[in-house]
TORZA-947543 format. One line per 2 residues: their letters; for each residue x, y, z of N, C-alpha, C. Coordinates in Angstrom, 2 decimals, padded with zeros to 5 digits, always signed. Example, Ala and Ser with C-alpha at 12.3 -4.5 7.8 and 13.67 -1.06 7.14 Angstrom:
<sites>
AS> +013.19,-005.69,+007.80,+012.30,-004.50,+007.80,+013.20,-003.30,+007.80 | +012.85,-002.25,+007.08,+013.67,-001.06,+007.14,+012.90,+000.03,+007.87
</sites>
This chain:
<sites>
MR> +003.18,-026.66,+007.34,+004.07,-026.70,+006.33,+004.65,-025.62,+005.86 | +004.47,-024.74,+005.71,+004.90,-023.46,+005.59,+005.59,-022.59,+006.54
AL> +005.23,-022.57,+007.81,+006.08,-022.55,+008.96,+007.15,-023.35,+009.38 | +007.53,-024.50,+008.82,+008.26,-025.31,+009.16,+009.70,-025.07,+007.85
LV> +008.85,-024.78,+006.68,+009.84,-024.29,+005.49,+010.41,-022.86,+006.02 | +009.47,-022.07,+006.62,+009.97,-021.01,+007.19,+011.37,-020.96,+008.34
LL> +011.22,-021.79,+009.24,+012.24,-021.93,+010.11,+013.46,-022.58,+009.57 | +013.15,-023.57,+008.40,+014.43,-023.95,+008.08,+015.30,-023.41,+007.25
AA> +014.38,-022.50,+006.55,+015.30,-021.86,+005.73,+015.68,-020.12,+007.04 | +015.34,-020.22,+007.83,+016.06,-018.98,+008.69,+017.30,-019.88,+009.42
FA> +016.84,-021.30,+009.54,+018.26,-021.83,+010.05,+019.33,-022.06,+009.04 | +019.06,-021.73,+007.89,+020.32,-022.26,+006.90,+020.96,-020.51,+006.83
LM> +020.58,-019.45,+007.64,+020.82,-018.24,+007.37,+021.53,-017.75,+008.87 | +021.89,-018.81,+009.43,+022.47,-018.62,+010.83,+023.65,-017.89,+011.02
GQ> +024.23,-017.60,+009.66,+026.01,-017.49,+009.92,+026.37,-016.00,+010.21 | +025.17,-015.33,+010.69,+025.62,-013.59,+010.79,+024.93,-013.34,+012.40
RD> +025.21,-012.21,+012.57,+025.41,-011.84,+014.13,+023.75,-011.14,+014.69 | +023.26,-010.23,+013.07,+022.13,-009.83,+013.43,+020.50,-011.44,+013.49
PV> +019.97,-010.78,+013.83,+018.79,-012.08,+014.03,+018.13,-011.95,+012.61 | +018.04,-013.15,+012.16,+017.32,-013.76,+010.78,+015.49,-013.35,+011.00
LV> +015.14,-012.91,+009.92,+013.84,-012.39,+009.71,+013.53,-012.92,+008.44 | +012.50,-014.08,+008.21,+012.32,-014.80,+006.62,+010.78,-014.42,+006.91
PE> +010.13,-013.97,+005.77,+008.78,-013.09,+005.84,+008.27,-014.49,+004.87 | +006.74,-014.45,+004.88,+006.22,-015.08,+003.77,+004.83,-014.26,+003.66
IS> +004.29,-014.73,+002.80,+002.54,-013.94,+002.64,+001.56,-014.81,+001.82 | +000.48,-014.74,+002.09,-000.58,-015.66,+001.91,-000.76,-016.19,+000.26
QH> -000.66,-015.18,-000.42,-001.06,-014.79,-001.61,-000.11,-013.88,-002.45 | +001.29,-014.54,-003.56,+001.78,-013.66,-004.42,+001.50,-012.84,-005.44
EV> -000.06,-013.13,-005.51,-000.72,-012.84,-007.03,-002.39,-012.40,-005.72 | -002.51,-011.37,-006.27,-004.18,-011.21,-006.37,-004.59,-010.31,-007.45
QV> -006.03,-011.63,-008.09,-006.31,-011.16,-009.30,-007.93,-010.28,-008.84 | -007.89,-009.15,-009.60,-008.71,-008.36,-010.04,-009.31,-008.48,-010.96
RQ> -010.94,-009.11,-010.48,-011.89,-009.40,-011.96,-013.32,-008.88,-011.48 | -014.27,-008.98,-012.59,-015.54,-008.23,-012.27,-016.10,-008.90,-010.94
GF> -016.60,-007.69,-010.28,-017.21,-007.91,-008.86,-016.12,-008.10,-007.88 | -015.04,-007.92,-007.94,-014.18,-007.43,-007.05,-014.14,-006.91,-005.63
TG> -014.47,-007.52,-004.66,-014.65,-007.11,-002.95,-013.92,-006.31,-002.51 | -012.47,-006.72,-002.86,-011.28,-006.43,-002.06,-010.92,-008.42,-001.32
TE> -009.55,-007.85,-000.72,-008.99,-009.31,-000.30,-008.23,-009.01,+001.00 | -008.22,-010.20,+001.51,-006.80,-009.78,+002.94,-005.70,-010.95,+002.68
LL> -004.78,-009.93,+003.03,-003.69,-010.67,+003.09,-003.25,-011.16,+004.42 | -002.37,-012.25,+004.48,-001.80,-012.74,+005.89,-000.55,-012.80,+005.30
LY> +000.14,-012.06,+006.26,+001.75,-011.48,+006.21,+002.33,-012.43,+007.30 | +003.26,-013.47,+007.33,+003.48,-013.87,+008.18,+005.29,-014.65,+008.34
GA> +005.55,-015.25,+009.12,+007.09,-015.56,+009.51,+007.67,-015.74,+010.57 | +008.93,-016.07,+010.52,+009.51,-016.31,+011.95,+010.71,-015.07,+012.00
VL> +010.95,-014.92,+013.32,+012.60,-013.82,+013.61,+013.01,-014.73,+014.58 | +014.49,-015.26,+014.45,+015.14,-016.02,+015.46,+016.70,-015.10,+015.12
DP> +017.06,-015.22,+016.65,+018.72,-015.24,+017.14,+019.14,-015.92,+016.07 | +020.79,-015.38,+016.03,+021.50,-015.87,+015.18,+022.05,-017.34,+015.65
DG> +022.23,-017.46,+017.56,+022.15,-018.99,+017.56,+021.24,-019.91,+017.55 | +020.04,-019.53,+017.01,+019.02,-020.45,+016.71,+017.95,-020.59,+017.80
QA> +018.03,-019.78,+018.42,+017.04,-019.93,+019.62,+015.76,-018.73,+019.41 | +014.76,-019.04,+019.94,+013.23,-018.11,+019.74,+013.64,-016.62,+020.13
AR> +013.34,-015.74,+019.46,+014.10,-013.77,+019.52,+013.38,-013.66,+020.51 | +013.82,-012.68,+021.42,+013.17,-012.23,+022.53,+013.58,-010.86,+022.44
DY> +012.19,-009.82,+022.79,+012.45,-008.81,+023.11,+012.38,-007.73,+021.75 | +011.75,-008.81,+020.90,+011.88,-007.87,+019.36,+010.53,-007.89,+019.18
AI> +010.19,-006.31,+018.49,+008.84,-005.86,+017.95,+009.11,-006.09,+016.83 | +007.64,-006.14,+015.50,+007.32,-006.48,+014.73,+006.69,-005.41,+013.67
VV> +007.52,-005.08,+012.75,+006.65,-003.43,+011.95,+006.55,-004.28,+010.61 | +005.47,-004.19,+010.25,+005.00,-004.62,+008.47,+004.70,-003.76,+007.79
VL> +005.33,-003.54,+007.02,+004.53,-002.25,+006.11,+004.20,-002.44,+004.31 | +003.16,-002.44,+003.79,+002.99,-002.93,+002.54,+002.69,-001.61,+001.81
KG> +003.47,-001.21,+000.74,+003.08,-000.28,-000.04,+002.91,-000.62,-001.90 | +001.61,+000.58,-001.98,+001.25,+000.25,-003.81,+002.46,+000.95,-004.42
PS> +002.18,+000.44,-005.67,+002.82,+001.45,-006.43,+003.07,+002.61,-006.43 | +003.93,+003.24,-006.85,+003.63,+005.07,-006.23,+003.43,+005.69,-007.94
EP> +002.82,+007.00,-007.59,+002.13,+007.48,-008.80,+001.99,+009.00,-008.44 | +002.31,+009.92,-009.76,+002.09,+011.18,-009.58,+000.68,+011.67,-008.92
IR> +000.55,+012.65,-008.25,-000.75,+013.55,-007.68,-000.57,+014.80,-007.36 | -001.50,+015.50,-008.00,-001.42,+016.87,-007.61,-003.26,+017.19,-006.64
LR> -002.83,+017.86,-005.58,-003.34,+018.10,-005.34,-004.02,+019.54,-005.18 | -005.53,+019.46,-004.72,-005.58,+021.29,-005.06,-006.81,+021.33,-004.25
EK> -006.80,+022.63,-003.46,-007.54,+023.24,-002.08,-008.63,+023.91,-002.46 | -009.63,+023.64,-001.88,-010.98,+024.38,-002.22,-010.93,+025.41,-001.77
ER> -011.57,+026.51,-002.19,-011.90,+027.76,-001.20,-012.94,+028.17,-001.56 | -013.69,+028.43,-000.73,-015.03,+029.58,-000.98,-015.15,+030.90,-001.37
FA> -015.55,+031.11,-002.78,-015.69,+033.05,-002.96,-017.04,+032.95,-003.37 | -017.32,+033.89,-002.68,-018.65,+034.58,-003.21,-019.92,+033.01,-003.18
GV> -019.70,+032.35,-002.39,-020.83,+031.34,-001.96,-020.67,+030.02,-003.10 | -019.14,+030.14,-003.61,-018.94,+029.33,-004.69,-017.46,+028.66,-004.66
WI> -017.89,+027.43,-004.59,-016.46,+026.50,-003.87,-015.18,+026.71,-005.43 | -014.10,+026.98,-005.40,-013.44,+027.21,-006.49,-011.75,+026.84,-005.89
NA> -011.38,+026.09,-006.94,-009.84,+026.06,-006.81,-009.04,+026.86,-006.52 | -007.91,+026.81,-005.09,-007.02,+027.93,-005.00,-005.93,+027.35,-005.19
ES> -005.06,+027.41,-004.15,-003.56,+026.30,-004.02,-003.69,+025.23,-004.64 | -002.63,+024.68,-005.14,-002.54,+023.21,-005.58,-000.71,+022.69,-005.14
SD> -000.68,+021.62,-004.99,+000.60,+021.36,-005.02,+001.05,+019.79,-005.66 | +002.20,+019.84,-006.12,+002.19,+018.69,-006.76,+003.26,+017.26,-006.19
FR> +002.67,+016.26,-006.30,+003.50,+015.23,-005.16,+004.26,+014.20,-006.23 | +005.37,+013.83,-006.58,+005.67,+013.07,-007.57,+005.49,+011.37,-007.47
SV> +005.93,+010.96,-006.06,+005.92,+009.79,-005.86,+005.06,+009.54,-004.52 | +004.04,+009.18,-004.56,+002.76,+008.98,-004.01,+002.37,+007.66,-003.95
PS> +002.60,+006.44,-002.43,+002.36,+005.29,-002.86,+000.56,+005.39,-003.41 | +000.38,+004.41,-003.81,-001.48,+004.35,-004.51,-001.92,+003.53,-003.07
FF> -001.59,+002.70,-001.80,-001.76,+001.88,-000.76,-000.64,+002.11,-000.01 | -000.99,+002.40,+001.10,-000.08,+002.04,+002.18,-000.61,+001.80,+003.88
AV> -000.42,+000.75,+004.54,-000.68,+000.46,+005.50,+000.80,-000.37,+006.08 | +000.55,+000.02,+007.67,+001.75,-000.26,+008.57,+000.82,-001.16,+009.61
AA> +001.27,-002.20,+009.70,+001.12,-003.06,+011.39,+001.86,-003.45,+011.93 | +001.93,-003.09,+013.17,+003.20,-003.63,+014.37,+002.51,-004.32,+015.79
SE> +003.59,-004.95,+016.21,+003.30,-005.04,+017.51,+002.75,-004.56,+018.47 | +003.67,-003.39,+018.41,+003.04,-002.38,+019.69,+003.48,-001.07,+019.10
PV> +002.68,+000.16,+019.77,+002.75,+001.41,+019.17,+004.02,+001.69,+019.19 | +004.42,+002.64,+017.91,+005.50,+002.57,+017.00,+006.35,+003.59,+017.91
EN> +005.98,+004.99,+018.66,+006.47,+005.75,+019.31,+006.97,+004.64,+020.55 | +006.89,+003.75,+021.15,+007.40,+002.75,+022.33,+008.38,+002.19,+021.75
IV> +008.78,+001.51,+020.46,+009.98,+000.91,+019.77,+011.07,+001.93,+019.28 | +010.81,+003.00,+018.87,+011.21,+003.45,+017.64,+011.31,+005.43,+017.80
DE> +012.69,+006.00,+017.90,+011.99,+007.66,+017.81,+011.79,+007.58,+016.38 | +011.20,+009.30,+016.11,+011.06,+009.65,+015.33,+011.85,+009.80,+013.99
RT> +012.74,+009.88,+014.43,+013.54,+009.68,+013.08,+013.79,+008.46,+012.62 | +013.82,+007.72,+013.12,+013.88,+006.40,+012.70,+012.48,+005.93,+011.79
AA> +011.09,+006.29,+012.91,+010.08,+006.11,+012.49,+010.20,+006.49,+010.73 | +010.37,+007.91,+010.75,+010.89,+008.75,+009.59,+011.63,+008.09,+008.59
IF> +012.70,+007.43,+008.62,+013.52,+006.94,+007.58,+012.44,+005.49,+007.24 | +011.51,+004.80,+008.11,+011.44,+003.25,+007.41,+010.24,+003.59,+007.42
EF> +009.31,+004.64,+007.25,+007.82,+004.92,+007.10,+007.19,+003.99,+007.93 | +007.12,+004.35,+009.31,+006.60,+003.36,+010.31,+005.31,+004.26,+010.62
GT> +004.13,+004.01,+009.84,+002.86,+005.12,+010.03,+002.78,+005.91,+008.70 | +001.43,+006.36,+008.98,+000.77,+007.17,+007.73,+001.67,+008.75,+007.82
DY> +001.94,+009.19,+009.14,+002.66,+010.36,+009.55,+003.98,+010.59,+008.65 | +004.48,+009.57,+008.33,+005.96,+009.33,+008.28,+005.99,+009.09,+006.26
IQ> +005.20,+009.13,+005.79,+005.30,+008.64,+004.19,+006.19,+009.72,+003.70 | +006.71,+009.27,+002.51,+007.61,+010.32,+002.03,+007.13,+010.40,+000.76
LS> +006.07,+011.62,+000.34,+005.50,+011.97,-000.35,+006.15,+012.39,-001.59 | +007.49,+013.23,-001.41,+008.03,+013.72,-002.51,+007.59,+015.07,-003.47
PT> +007.51,+016.04,-002.40,+006.70,+017.24,-003.10,+007.82,+017.58,-004.37 | +006.98,+018.51,-005.34,+007.72,+019.15,-006.22,+007.60,+020.54,-006.40
GA> +008.20,+021.03,-006.90,+008.53,+022.91,-006.68,+008.26,+023.79,-005.65 | +008.43,+024.70,-005.74,+008.63,+025.71,-004.57,+007.55,+025.64,-003.38
ID> +007.32,+025.20,-002.14,+006.38,+025.42,-001.55,+006.87,+025.54,-000.18 | +006.35,+026.28,+000.31,+006.57,+026.30,+002.29,+006.45,+025.71,+003.08
SD> +007.26,+025.09,+004.19,+006.63,+023.96,+005.00,+005.54,+024.11,+005.58 | +005.07,+025.09,+005.89,+003.60,+025.19,+006.63,+002.29,+024.51,+005.58
AL> +002.65,+025.35,+004.21,+001.16,+024.85,+003.09,+001.72,+023.12,+003.05 | +002.98,+022.69,+002.91,+003.34,+021.33,+002.16,+002.86,+020.42,+003.74
SR> +003.13,+020.79,+004.62,+002.65,+020.08,+005.83,+000.85,+019.83,+005.73 | +000.15,+021.15,+005.28,-000.86,+020.94,+005.31,-001.47,+020.30,+004.17
FA> -001.14,+020.26,+002.55,-000.98,+019.37,+001.77,-000.86,+018.05,+001.88 | +000.22,+017.63,+003.03,+000.48,+016.08,+003.17,-000.70,+015.55,+003.78
AG> -001.18,+016.23,+004.89,-001.59,+016.41,+005.96,-003.24,+015.97,+005.25 | -003.71,+016.61,+004.01,-004.74,+016.44,+003.71,-004.93,+015.40,+002.30
LV> -003.56,+015.08,+002.17,-003.74,+013.92,+001.00,-004.01,+012.78,+001.82 | -002.87,+012.40,+003.07,-003.56,+011.05,+003.53,-004.83,+011.09,+004.41
DL> -005.55,+012.47,+004.72,-006.55,+012.42,+005.31,-007.50,+011.47,+004.11 | -007.42,+011.78,+002.83,-008.04,+011.59,+001.72,-008.04,+010.35,+001.28
KE> -006.81,+009.53,+001.45,-006.92,+008.64,+001.09,-007.13,+007.56,+002.17 | -007.18,+007.78,+003.80,-007.50,+007.22,+004.49,-009.29,+006.84,+004.56
RQ> -009.86,+008.03,+004.19,-011.09,+007.96,+003.62,-011.77,+007.01,+002.55 | -010.95,+006.97,+001.44,-010.79,+006.17,+000.54,-010.53,+004.88,+000.84
GL> -010.03,+003.93,+002.17,-009.76,+003.22,+002.81,-008.37,+002.70,+001.89 | -007.24,+003.64,+001.36,-006.41,+003.02,+000.81,-005.00,+003.13,+001.93
YK> -005.16,+004.16,+002.73,-003.94,+004.11,+003.69,-004.99,+004.23,+005.09 | -003.88,+002.90,+005.60,-004.27,+002.65,+007.20,-003.29,+002.21,+007.94
QD> -003.52,+002.27,+009.33,-002.34,+001.65,+010.49,-002.84,+001.22,+011.64 | -002.02,+000.10,+011.66,-002.75,-000.59,+013.27,-001.61,-001.26,+013.71
FQ> -001.67,-000.31,+014.86,-000.33,-000.43,+016.07,-000.55,-001.62,+017.21 | -001.61,-002.47,+016.93,-001.70,-003.58,+017.26,-001.93,-004.90,+016.65
GV> -001.53,-005.01,+015.18,-002.17,-005.51,+014.38,-001.39,-006.60,+013.70 | -000.06,-006.77,+014.84,+000.89,-007.90,+014.43,+001.15,-008.57,+015.77
TI> +000.70,-010.41,+015.95,+000.84,-011.25,+016.88,+002.03,-011.72,+016.81 | +002.39,-012.18,+017.79,+003.84,-012.86,+018.16,+003.41,-014.40,+018.63
SE> +004.07,-015.44,+018.10,+003.69,-016.37,+019.21,+004.64,-017.33,+019.52 | +005.04,-017.20,+020.83,+006.20,-018.21,+021.35,+007.29,-017.39,+020.86
GV> +007.36,-016.35,+020.95,+008.64,-015.51,+020.45,+009.38,-015.70,+019.54 | +008.69,-016.30,+018.42,+009.37,-016.71,+017.18,+008.33,-016.40,+015.59
LY> +007.28,-017.42,+016.08,+006.23,-016.63,+014.75,+005.57,-015.64,+014.94 | +005.29,-014.91,+013.63,+004.76,-013.70,+013.73,+003.39,-013.56,+012.65
QA> +002.64,-013.06,+012.71,+001.59,-012.87,+011.77,+000.72,-011.39,+011.49 | +000.45,-010.61,+010.76,-000.62,-009.67,+010.40,-001.40,-009.87,+009.34
RI> -002.33,-009.38,+009.49,-003.45,-009.29,+008.32,-003.80,-007.97,+008.07 | -003.90,-007.73,+006.61,-003.90,-006.28,+006.09,-004.80,-006.57,+004.95
SL> -006.08,-005.91,+005.04,-007.04,-005.99,+004.04,-006.71,-004.89,+003.11 | -006.84,-005.52,+001.68,-007.02,-004.40,+000.49,-008.24,-004.10,-000.32
PS> -008.41,-003.21,-000.35,-010.19,-002.78,-000.43,-010.44,-002.85,-001.92 | -011.66,-003.13,-002.40,-011.86,-002.99,-003.79,-011.27,-001.98,-004.95
NV> -011.16,-001.16,-004.31,-010.33,+000.03,-005.22,-008.85,+000.05,-005.66 | -008.22,-000.85,-004.85,-006.87,-000.94,-005.18,-006.10,-000.90,-006.34
TT> -005.42,-000.10,-007.09,-004.56,+000.25,-007.91,-003.83,-001.20,-008.35 | -004.09,-001.69,-009.27,-002.93,-002.96,-009.93,-001.64,-002.42,-010.07
GM> -000.90,-003.24,-009.84,+000.51,-003.46,-009.94,+001.37,-004.18,-008.49 | +002.62,-003.70,-009.06,+003.54,-004.63,-007.77,+003.46,-004.02,-006.84
YT> +002.88,-004.43,-005.17,+002.94,-004.10,-003.96,+003.98,-004.59,-003.36 | +004.66,-004.04,-002.72,+006.06,-004.34,-001.68,+005.85,-004.64,+000.01
AE> +006.18,-005.57,+000.36,+005.63,-005.80,+001.95,+007.08,-005.85,+002.48 | +007.30,-004.98,+003.71,+008.55,-004.79,+004.09,+008.60,-005.38,+005.19
TF> +009.05,-005.84,+006.18,+008.77,-006.54,+007.16,+010.25,-006.06,+008.25 | +010.15,-005.79,+009.09,+011.15,-004.89,+010.08,+011.18,-005.73,+011.43
AV> +012.41,-006.24,+012.04,+012.10,-006.68,+013.42,+013.14,-005.31,+014.22 | +012.76,-004.70,+015.07,+012.78,-003.52,+016.19,+013.17,-004.29,+017.28
SR> +014.55,-003.68,+017.87,+015.10,-003.71,+019.23,+015.87,-003.22,+019.95 | +015.57,-002.75,+020.82,+016.04,-001.34,+021.44,+015.99,-000.30,+020.56
GR> +014.93,+000.04,+020.25,+015.04,+001.52,+019.86,+015.86,+001.37,+017.89 | +016.24,+000.13,+017.64,+016.86,+000.24,+016.31,+016.11,-001.25,+015.70
VV> +016.21,-000.93,+014.20,+015.74,-002.06,+013.03,+017.36,-002.75,+013.43 | +016.84,-003.73,+013.64,+017.94,-004.80,+013.92,+017.74,-006.15,+012.22
AS> +016.66,-006.06,+011.89,+016.66,-007.00,+010.71,+015.36,-006.93,+009.64 | +015.40,-007.02,+008.29,+014.16,-006.50,+007.61,+014.37,-007.53,+006.23
AT> +013.50,-007.85,+005.58,+013.51,-008.66,+004.54,+012.30,-008.02,+003.93 | +011.74,-008.15,+002.84,+010.84,-007.90,+001.93,+009.93,-008.78,+000.98
TE> +008.96,-009.17,+001.05,+007.98,-010.11,-000.45,+007.20,-009.26,-001.19 | +006.87,-009.51,-002.13,+005.91,-009.11,-003.18,+004.84,-009.57,-003.40
VD> +003.99,-008.63,-003.87,+002.41,-009.26,-004.02,+002.14,-008.42,-005.54 | +001.41,-009.25,-006.62,+001.68,-008.49,-007.82,-000.38,-008.61,-008.06
VR> -000.80,-007.16,-007.60,-002.27,-007.20,-008.17,-002.40,-006.95,-009.50 | -003.20,-007.78,-010.33,-003.40,-007.58,-011.48,-004.93,-007.96,-011.95
KV> -005.13,-007.48,-013.03,-006.40,-007.67,-013.37,-006.44,-008.73,-014.22 | -007.43,-009.50,-014.54,-007.72,-010.80,-015.21,-009.39,-010.75,-015.86
GF> -009.33,-011.62,-017.04,-010.69,-011.74,-017.66,-010.85,-010.34,-018.77 | -011.79,-009.99,-018.83,-012.27,-008.65,-019.73,-011.77,-007.50,-019.14
ER> -011.64,-007.26,-017.89,-011.02,-006.15,-017.18,-009.57,-005.78,-017.73 | -009.01,-007.06,-017.66,-007.78,-007.22,-018.48,-007.55,-006.84,-019.85
FV> -008.06,-007.20,-020.28,-008.21,-006.97,-021.84,-008.68,-005.41,-021.82 | -009.54,-004.59,-021.71,-009.99,-003.20,-021.48,-008.69,-002.57,-021.16
ES> -007.95,-002.82,-020.19,-007.05,-002.27,-019.92,-005.41,-002.01,-020.71 | -005.30,-003.24,-020.76,-003.96,-003.67,-022.17,-004.73,-002.79,-023.39
SS> -005.77,-003.06,-024.32,-006.07,-002.58,-025.16,-006.07,-000.86,-024.94 | -006.49,-000.43,-024.06,-006.25,+000.98,-024.12,-004.87,+001.49,-023.29
QE> -004.09,+000.38,-023.46,-002.45,+001.11,-023.31,-001.87,+000.82,-024.74 | -002.01,-000.19,-025.24,-001.29,-000.78,-026.39,-002.35,-000.13,-027.65
YG> -003.00,+000.09,-027.66,-004.32,+000.51,-029.25,-004.75,+001.64,-028.79 | -004.10,+002.64,-027.90,-004.95,+003.84,-027.11,-005.76,+004.46,-028.27
LA> -005.65,+005.03,-029.79,-005.93,+005.37,-030.85,-007.26,+004.22,-030.85 | -007.34,+003.41,-031.27,-008.54,+002.50,-031.50,-009.20,+002.59,-030.36
YG> -008.63,+002.35,-029.57,-009.64,+001.95,-028.19,-010.64,+003.09,-028.09 | -009.60,+004.18,-028.44,-010.64,+005.71,-028.24,-011.60,+006.25,-029.03
LV> -011.30,+005.82,-030.62,-012.19,+005.76,-031.63,-013.86,+004.80,-031.24 | -013.10,+003.26,-030.76,-014.22,+002.32,-030.21,-015.06,+003.11,-028.86
AV> -014.53,+003.55,-028.06,-015.48,+004.10,-027.19,-016.19,+005.13,-027.50 | -015.56,+006.10,-028.32,-016.55,+006.98,-028.92,-017.52,+006.63,-029.71
IL> -017.32,+005.60,-030.68,-018.20,+005.00,-031.73,-019.72,+004.44,-030.67 | -019.29,+003.70,-029.66,-019.97,+002.82,-028.94,-020.78,+004.06,-028.04
SV> -020.33,+005.09,-027.66,-020.91,+006.28,-026.80,-022.02,+006.72,-027.63 | -021.53,+006.85,-028.74,-022.50,+007.64,-030.04,-023.77,+006.67,-030.47
GM> -023.16,+005.84,-030.65,-024.58,+004.31,-031.05,-025.27,+004.02,-029.77 | -025.11,+004.12,-028.74,-025.71,+004.14,-027.58,-026.79,+005.25,-027.12
GW> -026.26,+006.40,-027.67,-027.09,+007.33,-027.21,-028.15,+007.73,-028.18 | -027.76,+007.65,-029.59,-028.25,+007.43,-030.69,-029.71,+006.22,-030.43
GA> -029.22,+005.00,-030.11,-029.98,+004.04,-029.92,-031.03,+004.37,-028.80 | -030.71,+005.01,-027.86,-031.72,+005.50,-026.34,-032.27,+006.28,-027.06
GR> -032.00,+007.27,-028.09,-032.87,+008.37,-028.51,-033.87,+008.21,-029.45 | -033.45,+006.94,-030.17,-034.81,+006.50,-031.00,-035.69,+005.54,-030.06
LF> -035.23,+004.94,-029.33,-036.07,+004.42,-028.38,-037.21,+005.12,-027.74 | -036.67,+006.25,-027.29,-037.50,+006.92,-026.17,-038.63,+007.85,-027.44
AR> -038.05,+007.78,-028.48,-038.62,+008.62,-029.29,-039.95,+007.45,-029.71 | -040.16,+006.55,-029.50,-041.26,+006.05,-030.02,-042.17,+005.49,-029.22
L> -041.89,+005.79,-027.44,-042.27,+005.17,-026.63,-043.29,+006.66,-026.70
</sites>
């Protein structure tokens, strides 16, 4: 049924020369609650030529990004047998989550300049560094940041992750790990032909905490002072209670 609605919406937009790209996503809201172990999103849709025929020779690239956040990255250095903080670099706009899925390797469908413009891969993430830093150090810190995020399961790419059926319907599956940041996620879908992005469309996913986790988060943001005092009182009380208990044993 959804696939049919996608096709009907596509035909309604046929008054343009470029191909029509209509994306959809399996869930527009992901609820994070106690015991959340992650989830999988299905991103799908259709791409049609302006004459209503099935699109031919198009590659599909899907980019899913989480809310951006500022990050300070510190480099560790061994001094006198002890690891200490050395150089650091600040990035003002780092995606909390970044995933790319494509129907074929990106280097086969676009040049590096186009890949960099549309962020077709973890090598092309626009991290927005701040302050004065030479290009070699910037490349080192950027590579270190991407490597750290990849090991956390927050950055990923799969250049065989999009399947295209009958030259018109496409789908990709992207998993969200349990440690995702809450907020609005943007899924951008691109149709590429002959090295050029010929169509794009965007959908959104709201990742939000619910239940007790939502209550704790909203309380810490809206009533910061009271939340801090309660946290301190609970910590002191639990510590005192544990001390009394062990004293009697």
